[in-house]
C-alpha distance (Angstrom), angle and dihedral (degrees) to the residues before:
residue distance angle dihedral
X1 . . .
X2 3.78 . .
X3 3.79 121.4 .
X4 3.78 114.8 -132.4
X5 3.81 93.9 -154.3
X6 3.78 119.1 70.7
X7 3.79 121.0 -99.0
X8 3.80 112.5 -75.7
X9 3.79 97.5 58.0
X10 3.82 114.5 104.6
X11 3.80 110.1 -103.0
X12 3.81 90.1 -124.0
X13 3.82 90.5 58.2
X14 3.78 96.7 43.0
X15 3.76 126.0 91.9
X16 3.79 111.4 -124.3
X17 3.78 135.2 -166.2
X18 3.80 131.4 -152.3
X19 2.93 125.8 -125.3
X20 3.81 99.8 29.2
X21 3.80 109.2 -103.5
X22 3.79 105.7 -161.4
X23 3.80 109.2 30.5
X24 3.79 120.1 115.1
X25 3.79 120.5 -126.4
X26 3.81 89.4 -109.8
X27 3.81 91.3 54.8
X28 3.80 91.8 48.9
X29 3.80 90.5 50.7
X30 3.81 90.4 51.3
X31 3.80 91.2 50.9
X32 3.81 91.5 49.9
X33 3.81 91.6 47.1
X34 3.82 94.1 48.3
X35 3.80 91.4 46.6
X36 3.80 93.1 51.8
X37 3.81 93.1 46.4
X38 3.81 94.4 47.2
X39 3.79 93.2 47.1
X40 3.80 92.8 50.7
X41 3.81 93.8 43.9
X42 3.81 92.8 51.2
X43 3.79 93.3 42.6
X44 3.80 93.1 -130.4
X45 3.80 115.5 175.6
X46 3.78 112.9 -168.6
X47 3.78 129.0 10.5
X48 3.81 124.0 -0.2
X49 3.80 130.0 -176.4
X50 3.82 120.9 -152.7
X51 3.79 128.3 178.7
X52 3.80 119.0 -156.8
X53 3.80 136.3 -169.1
X54 3.80 120.3 -145.9
X55 3.81 105.8 -157.4
X56 3.78 127.5 -174.2
X57 3.77 129.0 11.4
X58 3.79 117.1 94.1
X59 3.79 120.6 9.4
X60 3.80 89.7 -134.4
X61 3.78 129.0 29.2
X62 3.76 116.6 -167.0
X63 3.80 119.9 -139.1
X64 3.79 96.5 -158.3
X65 3.77 105.9 55.9
X66 3.81 99.5 -83.3
X67 3.82 91.2 124.7
X68 3.78 132.2 41.7
X69 3.80 112.2 -114.4
X70 3.82 92.9 -123.3
X71 3.81 98.1 47.6
X72 3.80 97.9 84.0
X73 3.82 100.9 86.8
X74 3.77 126.8 -138.3
X75 3.80 118.4 -18.0
X76 3.79 134.9 173.8
X77 3.80 125.3 -129.9
X78 3.80 117.9 -142.8
X79 3.80 132.3 -179.6
X80 3.82 116.2 -124.5
X81 3.79 98.0 -176.1
X82 3.79 144.4 -22.7
X83 3.80 122.8 -143.3
X84 3.83 119.9 -169.0
X85 3.79 92.0 -146.1
X86 3.76 145.2 64.6
X87 3.81 121.9 -78.2
X88 3.79 138.7 -151.5
X89 3.81 89.1 -94.8
X90 3.81 94.1 67.1
X91 3.85 95.0 86.0
X92 3.81 88.9 47.3
X93 3.81 94.3 49.9
X94 3.80 93.0 42.3
X95 3.80 90.9 54.5
X96 3.81 94.6 47.2
X97 3.81 97.3 44.2
X98 3.82 95.5 34.4
X99 3.81 87.2 -132.4
X100 3.84 114.1 133.6
X101 3.81 95.3 -134.1
X102 3.80 97.5 177.7
X103 3.80 94.4 48.9
X104 3.80 92.7 47.8
X105 3.82 92.6 47.2
X106 3.80 91.5 48.6
X107 3.80 90.9 51.8
X108 3.82 90.8 48.0
X109 3.81 90.7 52.5
X110 3.80 87.4 54.1
X111 3.80 91.8 54.1
X112 3.80 103.3 -94.2
X113 3.81 111.5 126.9
X114 3.79 126.5 -133.5
X115 3.80 90.9 -112.3
X116 3.80 90.9 51.6
X117 3.81 87.4 56.2
X118 3.81 91.7 54.1
X119 3.81 99.3 -100.5
X120 3.80 132.1 114.3
X121 3.82 127.7 -137.6
X122 3.79 120.7 -105.2
X123 3.78 137.7 55.7
X124 3.80 115.0 -23.5
X125 3.79 115.2 -108.6
X126 3.79 111.6 -100.4
X127 3.79 117.3 -112.4
X128 3.79 122.5 -135.0
X129 3.80 88.3 -102.8
X130 3.78 139.0 82.6
X131 3.79 120.4 -142.5
X132 3.81 128.1 -165.0
X133 3.80 125.1 -163.3
X134 3.81 115.0 -152.7
X135 3.82 128.5 -172.9
X136 3.79 122.7 -126.2
X137 3.80 118.5 -140.2
X138 3.81 130.5 -163.7
X139 3.79 98.1 -165.1
X140 3.80 94.4 139.3
X141 3.81 88.5 68.3
X142 3.82 93.7 50.2
X143 3.80 108.3 64.0
X144 3.80 115.3 -156.0
X145 3.80 96.5 15.0
X146 3.81 115.9 140.3
X147 3.80 101.5 -111.0
X148 3.79 97.4 -167.6
X149 3.82 114.8 109.1
X150 3.78 117.2 -111.6
X151 3.81 142.8 136.5
X152 3.82 93.2 -53.4
X153 3.80 116.0 79.3
X154 3.81 114.5 -120.3
X155 3.80 104.6 163.5
X156 3.79 120.5 107.2
X157 3.79 99.5 -158.1
X158 3.80 147.1 -6.6
X159 3.79 137.8 -125.2
X160 3.78 134.1 -164.8
X161 3.79 133.7 -136.4
X162 3.83 122.2 -166.5
X163 3.79 127.3 -171.2
X164 3.79 141.6 137.3
X165 3.81 89.7 -105.0
X166 3.79 132.6 49.3
X167 3.81 92.0 -126.9
X168 3.79 91.4 53.3
X169 3.81 93.9 46.5
X170 3.79 95.5 48.8
X171 3.81 91.9 45.7
X172 3.81 90.7 54.1
X173 3.81 91.1 46.5
X174 3.81 93.0 50.6
X175 3.79 92.4 47.6
X176 3.79 90.2 46.9
X177 3.79 90.6 53.3
X178 3.80 89.5 58.3
X179 3.78 97.0 -102.8
X180 3.79 110.0 137.1
X181 3.78 107.7 -166.6
X182 3.81 108.5 -154.5
X183 3.79 119.6 -127.9
X184 3.77 110.3 -124.9
X185 3.80 95.1 -12.7
X186 3.81 122.3 143.0
X187 3.82 115.7 -88.6
X188 3.82 131.0 -159.0
X189 3.81 117.0 -143.2
X190 3.80 128.0 -166.7
X191 3.80 109.6 169.8
X192 3.81 123.7 -177.9
X193 3.82 116.1 -126.2
X194 3.85 96.1 -108.8
X195 3.82 89.6 54.8
X196 3.80 100.0 44.9
X197 3.81 96.4 93.5
X198 3.82 90.6 50.2
X199 3.81 92.5 50.3
X200 3.80 98.8 60.9
X201 3.81 93.0 90.6
X202 3.81 91.4 53.4
X203 3.80 91.5 48.3
X204 3.81 91.3 51.6
X205 3.80 90.6 50.1
X206 3.80 92.1 49.9
X207 3.80 91.0 49.0
X208 3.81 93.8 46.9
X209 3.81 89.5 46.9
X210 3.79 91.6 58.7
X211 3.81 97.5 -109.0
X212 3.79 116.2 151.9
X213 3.81 105.9 -130.5
X214 3.80 126.1 -140.4
X215 3.80 119.2 -176.5
X216 3.78 143.9 172.8
X217 3.81 116.7 -106.4
X218 3.82 102.4 -87.8
X219 3.78 93.3 42.6
X220 3.80 92.0 45.1
X221 3.81 90.4 54.2
X222 3.79 91.2 54.1
X223 3.81 92.3 46.8
X224 3.81 91.6 52.3
X225 3.81 89.8 52.2
X226 3.81 86.8 56.4
X227 3.80 89.2 57.1
X228 3.80 93.1 -113.4
X229 3.81 123.2 134.7
X230 3.80 114.1 -113.2
X231 3.80 138.3 170.3
X232 3.80 112.4 -138.0
X233 3.81 119.7 -139.3
X234 3.78 130.7 -177.6
X235 3.78 121.8 -104.6
X236 3.80 93.7 -156.2
X237 3.76 115.8 100.2
X238 3.80 94.4 -153.8
X239 3.77 137.4 25.5
X240 3.78 98.0 27.5
X241 3.79 124.1 127.5
X242 3.79 98.9 -148.7
X243 3.77 134.5 53.4
X244 3.78 115.7 -62.4
X245 3.78 133.4 -148.2
X246 3.80 88.8 -100.7
X247 3.81 91.4 54.3
X248 3.79 95.3 54.2
X249 3.80 92.4 44.4
X250 3.81 94.0 46.6
X251 3.79 95.6 50.1
X252 3.81 93.2 44.7
X253 3.79 95.9 -113.0
X254 3.81 92.8 136.3
X255 3.78 126.1 43.5
X256 3.80 99.3 -168.3
X257 3.81 137.8 29.6
X258 3.81 127.6 -154.0
X259 3.80 114.6 -167.4
X260 3.80 133.5 170.4
X261 3.78 118.4 -173.0
X262 3.79 141.6 -160.0
X263 3.79 130.6 179.7
X264 3.81 119.6 -15.5
X265 3.79 111.7 15.5
X266 3.80 101.3 164.1
X267 3.81 95.6 118.0
X268 3.78 96.9 45.1
X269 3.80 91.8 43.0
X270 3.80 90.7 69.7
X271 3.79 90.0 49.2
X272 3.79 92.0 57.8
X273 3.79 94.4 42.4
X274 3.81 83.8 56.8
X275 3.80 90.1 49.2
X276 3.78 92.6 52.6
X277 3.79 91.1 49.6
X278 3.82 86.6 56.5
X279 3.84 90.1 53.8
X280 3.79 91.3 -112.6
X281 3.82 114.0 154.0
X282 3.81 108.4 -111.4
X283 3.80 125.8 -165.8
X284 3.81 116.0 -167.3
X285 3.79 130.3 -171.0
X286 3.79 117.2 -164.5
X287 3.82 125.2 -129.0
X288 3.79 117.7 -81.2
């Protein structure tokens, strides 16, 4: 499974896709090799969960076919952690691959090998389907909670979307999680400087989809340079002369908010807690 969020977000709060969509063959081989070596060295019999980081290579890796899998350059594979146990992803993987992971692992622990159960070692053969796991949050019921994703898990459930395309699978997963993305509705963007170059594709899609775009000053400047119409709003909660992000959320002007953050976010955090209380769809991206 490949996490869609960058490393640093708890695996339970990250969206994930199976099979991995933007790993090169060399990276997959490294992951298989490291997994086999770690499992043998630790003497684990049964299920094992490993989280990896792939660092380097391309600065952006598309999940929907907009980059060739071998165009990313050299990258290193690192292990974050190894857990000699099952994980919450086992039901997800079992359903997608149609392999009863728990039953097989239980039999192995009792001395019956994988081959004796009719399976062969190695990476499972990919199905002609793509599956996306999406977290479900209940932030509106927890006033004052920091809603930004990070190393501490905050989701209260998970849903699954399956389709023959990545776009179809992720759309089903988002809808299943309770996120109703409006068609053509106004959207507020506030993109941190390190993420601006990666956000141009999203901005083009919003513009082509007929969404009116509102943005804070730095983001609005970038959008204008792209030749896209944008309405600038102030980030400041007090002392500003124009309309602020709170104003356009409170009066229902915008129906969705996209925000990436770096460093101190205490002021903007309250803005987005306010947005969620107004049932406004909020998309967060954690710091790099």
